[in-house]
C-alpha positions in Angstrom: -13.9 -12.3 -3.7 -14.2 -10.2 -0.6 -14.9 -6.5 -1.2 -13.2 -4.1 1.2 -13.4 -0.4 1.6 -10.8 1.6 3.6 -10.2 5.3 4.0 -7.1 7.4 2.9 -5.5 10.5 4.3 -3.4 12.8 2.2 -1.0 14.9 4.3 -2.8 16.4 7.3 -6.5 17.1 6.4 -7.5 18.2 10.0 -6.5 21.8 9.7 -5.1 23.4 12.9 -6.0 20.5 15.1 -3.3 18.4 16.7 -2.8 14.7 17.0 -6.1 14.1 18.8 -7.8 14.7 15.4 -6.2 11.7 14.0 -6.9 9.5 17.0 -10.6 10.5 16.9 -10.7 9.7 13.2 -9.1 6.3 13.7 -11.4 5.5 16.5 -14.3 6.3 14.4 -13.1 4.3 11.5 -12.8 1.2 13.6 -16.1 1.7 15.2 -17.7 2.1 11.7 -16.1 -1.2 10.6 -14.1 0.6 7.9 -11.5 -1.9 6.6 -8.3 0.0 6.7 -6.7 3.4 6.8 -3.9 4.5 4.4 -1.4 7.3 4.7 0.6 8.9 1.9 4.3 9.4 1.9 6.1 12.8 1.5 9.5 12.9 3.1 10.2 16.5 1.8 7.2 18.8 2.2 6.4 22.4 3.4 3.0 21.1 4.5 2.4 18.8 7.5 2.9 15.2 6.3 3.3 12.4 8.8 6.0 9.8 8.2 3.8 6.8 7.4 5.6 3.9 9.1 6.0 5.9 12.3 2.4 7.1 12.2 1.0 3.6 11.4 2.8 2.2 14.5 0.6 4.6 16.6 -2.5 3.6 14.7 -1.7 -0.1 15.2 -1.2 0.4 18.9 -4.6 2.3 19.2 -6.7 -0.2 17.2 -7.6 -4.0 17.4 -9.0 -4.8 13.9 -8.4 -1.8 11.6 -5.8 -2.6 9.0 -3.4 0.0 7.8 -1.3 0.7 4.7 0.8 3.2 2.7 -0.6 4.8 -0.4 2.1 4.7 -1.6 5.5 4.5 0.1 8.4 6.0 -1.9 10.5 2.9 -1.9 13.7 4.1 -3.7 14.2 6.7 -1.0 14.6 4.0 1.7 17.1 1.4 2.6 15.2 -1.9 2.0 16.9 -3.8 5.0 15.8 -1.1 7.5 12.4 -0.8 5.9 11.9 -4.6 5.8 12.7 -4.6 9.6 10.3 -1.8 10.3 7.4 -3.3 8.4 8.0 -6.7 9.7 8.0 -5.4 13.3 4.8 -3.4 12.6 3.0 -6.4 11.2 4.2 -8.7 13.9 3.1 -6.4 16.8 -0.3 -5.7 15.1 -1.1 -9.4 14.4 -0.8 -9.1 10.6 -2.6 -5.9 9.8 0.1 -4.1 7.7 -0.5 -3.5 4.0 2.4 -1.9 2.3 1.9 -0.4 -1.1 4.9 1.0 -2.9 5.8 3.3 -5.7 8.7 5.3 -7.2 8.1 8.5 -5.4 7.2 12.0 -6.6 8.8 13.9 -9.5 10.5 16.4 -7.2 14.2 16.2 -7.9 15.0 17.8 -4.5 13.6 14.8 -2.5 16.0 12.4 -4.2 19.0 14.7 -3.6 18.0 15.2 0.0 17.8 11.4 0.6 21.1 10.7 -1.2 19.5 8.9 -4.1 19.8 9.4 -7.9 16.4 9.9 -9.4 17.7 8.2 -12.5 18.1 5.0 -10.5 14.8 4.9 -8.8 13.2 2.2 -10.9 16.2 -0.1 -10.6 16.5 0.5 -6.9 12.7 -0.2 -6.4 12.9 -3.5 -8.3 15.9 -4.7 -6.3 14.5 -3.5 -3.0 11.4 -5.5 -3.5 13.5 -8.7 -4.0 15.6 -7.9 -0.9 12.6 -7.2 1.4 10.7 -10.3 0.3 13.8 -12.5 1.0 14.3 -10.9 4.4 10.7 -11.6 5.3 10.9 -15.3 4.3 14.5 -16.4 4.7 17.3 -16.4 7.2 21.0 -15.7 6.3 20.2 -13.8 3.2 23.1 -13.2 0.8 22.4 -10.7 -2.0 24.8 -9.0 -4.3 23.0 -6.7 -6.5 23.7 -3.4 -8.3 22.4 -1.2 -5.4 22.5 -3.4 -2.3 24.8 -6.0 -0.7 23.9 -8.4 2.1 26.1 -11.1 3.5 24.2 -13.7 5.6 21.7 -11.2 6.9 18.5 -12.2 9.0 15.9 -10.0 10.5 13.6 -10.8 13.4 10.7 -10.8 14.0 9.3 -12.1 10.7 6.0 -10.6 9.7 2.8 -12.2 11.2 1.6 -12.6 7.6 4.8 -14.7 6.8 5.5 -12.6 3.7 3.9 -9.2 3.5 2.0 -8.7 0.1 3.7 -5.8 -1.8 1.1 -3.8 -3.7 2.3 -1.5 -6.5 1.0 1.9 -7.2 0.8 3.7 -10.6 -1.2 3.8 -13.8 1.8 3.6 -16.2 2.7 0.7 -18.4 6.0 0.5 -16.4 4.1 0.3 -13.1 1.8 -2.5 -14.4 4.8 -4.4 -15.8 6.5 -4.0 -12.3 3.4 -5.5 -10.7 3.4 -8.4 -13.2 7.0 -9.2 -12.6 7.4 -8.5 -8.9 4.2 -7.4 -7.1 1.4 -9.0 -5.2 -1.4 -6.4 -5.9 -2.2 -3.1 -7.7 -3.4 0.1 -6.0 -4.2 2.6 -8.7 -5.4 6.1 -8.1 -7.1 8.7 -10.3 -8.3 6.0 -12.8 -11.6 5.6 -14.5 -13.4 2.3 -14.4 -12.5 1.7 -18.0 -8.8 2.3 -17.2 -9.1 -0.1 -14.3 -10.5 -2.7 -16.5 -7.9 -2.3 -19.1 -5.1 -2.2 -16.6 -6.2 -5.4 -15.0 -6.3 -7.2 -18.4 -2.8 -5.8 -19.1 -1.4 -6.9 -15.8 -2.8 -10.4 -16.1 -1.4 -10.8 -19.6 2.0 -9.6 -18.6 2.1 -11.7 -15.5 1.5 -14.8 -17.7 4.6 -13.8 -19.7 6.6 -14.0 -16.6 5.1 -17.2 -15.5 3.2 -15.5 -12.6 -0.4 -14.8 -11.7 -1.6 -11.9 -9.6 -4.5 -12.9 -7.3 -7.8 -11.5 -8.7 -8.9 -10.0 -5.4 -5.6 -8.0 -5.3 -6.7 -5.2 -7.5 -7.6 -2.0 -5.8 -8.6 1.6 -6.5 -7.9 4.8 -4.5 -10.5 7.4 -5.3 -11.4 10.9 -3.9 -14.9 11.4 -2.7 -17.3 13.9 -1.2 -20.8 13.1 -0.1 -23.6 15.8 -0.2 -27.2 16.2 -1.1 -26.3 16.5 -4.8 -23.4 16.1 -7.2 -23.0 19.9 -7.7 -23.0 20.6 -4.0 -20.5 17.8 -3.3 -18.1 19.0 -6.1 -18.4 22.6 -4.8 -17.4 21.3 -1.3 -14.6 19.2 -2.7 -12.9 21.4 -5.3 -10.8 23.6 -3.0 -9.4 20.4 -1.5 -8.8 18.3 -4.6 -5.3 17.1 -5.3 -5.9 16.2 -9.0 -2.8 15.8 -11.1 -4.4 14.7 -14.4 -5.1 17.1 -17.2 -6.6 14.7 -19.7 -9.9 13.9 -17.8 -12.4 15.9 -15.7 -12.0 15.1 -12.0 -15.6 13.8 -11.9 -14.4 10.8 -14.1 -12.2 9.5 -11.3 -13.4 11.2 -8.2 -16.9 10.6 -6.9 -19.1 13.6 -6.0 -22.7 13.2 -4.9 -25.1 11.3 -2.7 -24.3 7.9 -1.0 -26.1 6.3 -3.9 -23.8 8.0 -6.4 -20.8 6.5 -4.5 -22.3 3.1 -4.4 -23.1 3.3 -8.2 -19.5 4.2 -9.1 -17.9 1.6 -6.8 -20.0 -1.0 -8.5 -18.6 0.1 -11.8 -15.2 -0.4 -10.4 -16.2 -3.9 -9.1 -17.5 -4.7 -12.6 -14.2 -3.7 -13.9 -12.5 -6.2 -11.7 -11.5 -4.2 -8.5 -12.4 -5.5 -5.0 -10.3 -3.3 -2.7 -10.9 0.5 -2.3 -9.4 3.4 -0.5 -11.7 6.4 -0.2 -10.0 9.7 0.4 -12.3 12.6 1.4 -12.0 16.0 -0.2 -13.5 18.5 2.1 -12.8 21.2 4.8 -11.2 19.9 8.0 -14.4 20.4 9.9 -16.2 17.9 7.5 -13.7 15.1 7.8 -15.6 13.2 10.6 -18.9 13.7 8.7 -17.5 12.3 5.5 -16.2 9.3 7.2 -19.5 8.7 9.0 -21.4 8.8 5.7 -18.9 6.4 4.1 -19.3 4.0 7.0 -23.0 4.3 7.7 -24.5 5.0 4.2 -22.1 3.4 1.7 -20.4 0.5 3.3 -23.5 -1.4 4.4 -24.6 -1.5 0.8 -21.8 -4.0 0.1 -22.2 -6.1 3.2 -25.8 -7.0 3.1 -26.7 -10.5 4.2 
């Protein structure tokens, strides 16, 4: 199974710099042979957050090999027919480099109200939207009469270059894992320990069997926060003001990776032993250190997994 390491961006981590900061970062990622770049999704925000599909189209146009994804896209806030068209177009234009990962969205009630969606319906809308998008990517003249969406003989063109885009599911909850087992193609979990990843993969595989399905074993991924420095203490000191840690039941060091390149390699190997093969590394650092953190990931960590 091929191990892949990409980089993730939350919001706008480049401080007061404008768009050129993102282009420089993307250029460097491709030059370093980073596998992919992933953008978060916040439609409603007081902070600068790029709309991911739009921003990824710019990244696609600027690069040749770098893949790109969403980590994760709030699917219930979007119309699945429009989104299916957008993602198919992006994948077709980029030669098959689009990697959509989806979730239910944040807990902020205002975002659902602003988008005209009932938060209470988000799980059902997500499940139905996955079905609609997958059919639009693989069929013509789609007719669908569901609880939330109705299509009468609808086709979209172009179809994705990948034929059917793999839909990865985010989330650590039992409900998220069951959604993956029923409907998804891969799992992108964040803020999870290696033990939790191992347990989650076992649960997904068992539940997928219940539904007569199987998730490909190289379609389990982990998004982790990292900071590289001369020691673990120094790395954590640099990272702490920039952590976006939502868990209260574990220390950040159990899911984030602080320390030397060797520390990152060791923890990634723990995740690999747990069954994960795809990784999104999100730097926690001041804006002026973003380029350095990417360089260290590409030059000091990535080669350890591609020897020979």
